[in-house]
N, CA, C and O of each residue as an XYZ file, in Angstrom:
204
protein
N      -9.828    -17.977     12.811
C      -8.468    -18.083     12.348
C      -8.156    -19.541     11.991
O      -7.471    -19.815     11.006
N      -8.657    -20.454     12.788
C      -8.406    -21.876     12.531
C      -9.020    -22.300     11.204
O      -8.413    -23.063     10.452
N     -10.214    -21.813     10.916
C     -10.871    -22.147      9.650
C     -10.077    -21.607      8.459
O      -9.938    -22.288      7.443
N      -9.560    -20.390      8.586
C      -8.779    -19.807      7.500
C      -7.488    -20.590      7.274
O      -7.087    -20.817      6.132
N      -6.838    -21.003      8.362
C      -5.616    -21.796      8.226
C      -5.913    -23.130      7.549
O      -5.123    -23.597      6.729
N      -7.034    -23.738      7.882
C      -7.416    -25.006      7.262
C      -7.670    -24.811      5.778
O      -7.228    -25.626      4.969
N      -8.373    -23.748      5.402
C      -8.617    -23.454      3.989
C      -7.311    -23.195      3.254
O      -7.146    -23.619      2.110
N      -6.378    -22.497      3.909
C      -5.086    -22.170      3.301
C      -4.289    -23.445      3.012
O      -3.730    -23.602      1.927
N      -4.243    -24.340      3.976
C      -3.450    -25.568      3.849
C      -4.060    -26.514      2.826
O      -3.330    -27.223      2.134
N      -5.388    -26.538      2.716
C      -6.045    -27.486      1.812
C      -6.382    -26.891      0.447
O      -6.997    -27.567     -0.378
N      -5.993    -25.642      0.191
C      -6.297    -24.999     -1.092
C      -5.558    -25.713     -2.222
O      -4.383    -26.058     -2.093
N      -6.268    -25.926     -3.330
C      -5.663    -26.555     -4.499
C      -5.867    -25.671     -5.723
O      -6.795    -24.864     -5.777
N      -4.993    -25.835     -6.694
C      -5.088    -25.079     -7.935
C      -6.030    -25.762     -8.914
O      -6.707    -26.730     -8.567
N      -6.067    -25.256    -10.129
C      -6.937    -25.818    -11.161
C      -6.543    -27.241    -11.530
O      -7.387    -28.037    -11.942
N      -5.264    -27.559    -11.381
C      -4.788    -28.895    -11.738
C      -4.913    -29.902    -10.599
O      -4.541    -31.064    -10.765
N      -5.432    -29.478     -9.443
C      -5.621    -30.378     -8.319
C      -4.418    -30.475     -7.393
O      -4.469    -31.159     -6.371
N      -3.338    -29.790     -7.751
C      -2.144    -29.795     -6.908
C      -2.298    -28.764     -5.787
O      -2.965    -27.746     -5.972
N      -1.684    -29.023     -4.619
C      -1.744    -28.042     -3.526
C      -1.127    -26.713     -3.966
O      -0.095    -26.693     -4.636
N      -1.753    -25.627     -3.593
C      -1.265    -24.298     -3.973
C      -0.180    -23.806     -3.026
O       0.692    -23.037     -3.432
N      -0.222    -24.236     -1.784
C       0.711    -23.742     -0.784
C       1.345    -24.920     -0.055
O       0.901    -26.060     -0.195
N       2.373    -24.639      0.713
C       2.995    -25.666      1.538
C       2.022    -26.098      2.628
O       1.161    -25.313      3.025
N       2.140    -27.333      3.120
C       1.204    -27.800      4.155
C       1.409    -27.124      5.508
O       0.634    -27.355      6.436
N       2.438    -26.295      5.631
C       2.706    -25.592      6.881
C       2.462    -24.104      6.643
O       2.883    -23.565      5.620
N       1.794    -23.444      7.568
C       1.504    -22.023      7.450
C       2.704    -21.237      7.954
O       3.083    -21.353      9.120
N       3.308    -20.432      7.072
C       4.467    -19.627      7.457
C       4.022    -18.438      8.310
O       2.832    -18.139      8.403
N       4.982    -17.775      8.922
C       4.657    -16.610      9.751
C       4.081    -15.485      8.897
O       3.182    -14.767      9.336
N       4.594    -15.331      7.682
C       4.089    -14.293      6.785
C       2.636    -14.587      6.399
O       1.792    -13.690      6.414
N       2.351    -15.840      6.057
C       0.986    -16.222      5.702
C       0.068    -16.116      6.913
O      -1.087    -15.711      6.784
N       0.574    -16.478      8.084
C      -0.236    -16.396      9.302
C      -0.610    -14.944      9.604
O      -1.726    -14.676     10.049
N       0.308    -14.008      9.369
C       0.022    -12.591      9.593
C      -1.050    -12.103      8.632
O      -1.943    -11.352      9.022
N      -0.963    -12.529      7.368
C      -1.965    -12.127      6.389
C      -3.326    -12.729      6.727
O      -4.345    -12.046      6.624
N      -3.354    -13.997      7.126
C      -4.609    -14.632      7.522
C      -5.204    -13.955      8.750
O      -6.424    -13.851      8.876
N      -4.345    -13.497      9.653
C      -4.808    -12.795     10.849
C      -5.497    -11.491     10.471
O      -6.523    -11.143     11.054
N      -4.938    -10.756      9.488
C      -5.575     -9.520      9.028
C      -6.917     -9.814      8.372
O      -7.880     -9.075      8.574
N      -6.987    -10.882      7.590
C      -8.242    -11.257      6.944
C      -9.293    -11.608      7.995
O     -10.445    -11.187      7.887
N      -8.899    -12.379      9.013
C      -9.830    -12.767     10.073
C     -10.326    -11.545     10.840
O     -11.496    -11.480     11.216
N      -9.444    -10.582     11.070
C      -9.841     -9.368     11.788
C     -10.874     -8.588     10.986
O     -11.843     -8.081     11.552
N     -10.677     -8.484      9.668
C     -11.630     -7.757      8.832
C     -12.969     -8.481      8.768
O     -14.018     -7.839      8.709
N     -12.943     -9.803      8.780
C     -14.185    -10.576      8.689
C     -15.019    -10.466      9.958
O     -16.247    -10.519      9.896
N     -14.373    -10.316     11.101
C     -15.089    -10.310     12.378
C     -15.319     -8.905     12.922
O     -15.974     -8.750     13.953
N     -14.802     -7.888     12.260
C     -14.954     -6.517     12.723
C     -16.379     -6.038     12.458
O     -16.929     -6.309     11.390
N     -16.985     -5.330     13.412
C     -18.333     -4.804     13.169
C     -18.276     -3.684     12.125
O     -17.242     -3.033     11.973
N     -19.379     -3.457     11.406
C     -19.372     -2.400     10.385
C     -19.209     -1.023     11.018
O     -19.616     -0.792     12.157
N     -18.607     -0.116     10.257
C     -18.417      1.245     10.748
C     -19.742      2.001     10.698
O     -20.618      1.701      9.888
N     -19.866      2.985     11.582
C     -21.051      3.834     11.595
C     -20.947      4.845     10.467
O     -19.853      5.249     10.071
N     -22.094      5.243      9.961
C     -22.102      6.257      8.906
C     -21.663      7.603      9.487
O     -21.938      7.921     10.644
N     -20.983      8.373      8.662
C     -20.496      9.694      9.090
C     -21.675     10.672      9.202
O     -22.623     10.621      8.418
N     -21.591     11.531     10.163
C     -22.600     12.573     10.358
C     -22.124     13.829      9.634
O     -20.928     14.119      9.652
N     -23.009     14.574      9.007
C     -22.593     15.811      8.367
C     -22.152     16.834      9.406
O     -22.665     16.854     10.525
N     -21.202     17.681      9.032
C     -20.685     18.682      9.972
C     -21.648     19.837     10.191
O     -21.512     20.563     11.176
N     -22.609     20.028      9.309
C     -23.546     21.151      9.465
C     -24.628     20.851     10.456
O     -25.493     21.693     10.699
């Protein structure tokens, strides 16, 4: 989560300007939390046929 927040704060656009505010809002923190959860979640098991 810390790495994602650092990437978010230091992200720049094509013109070199910061893309986001230097402070992570609660809305952005929630979205980053979902991204971190998906990145660290183990893969799902394959489904077994019902037959």
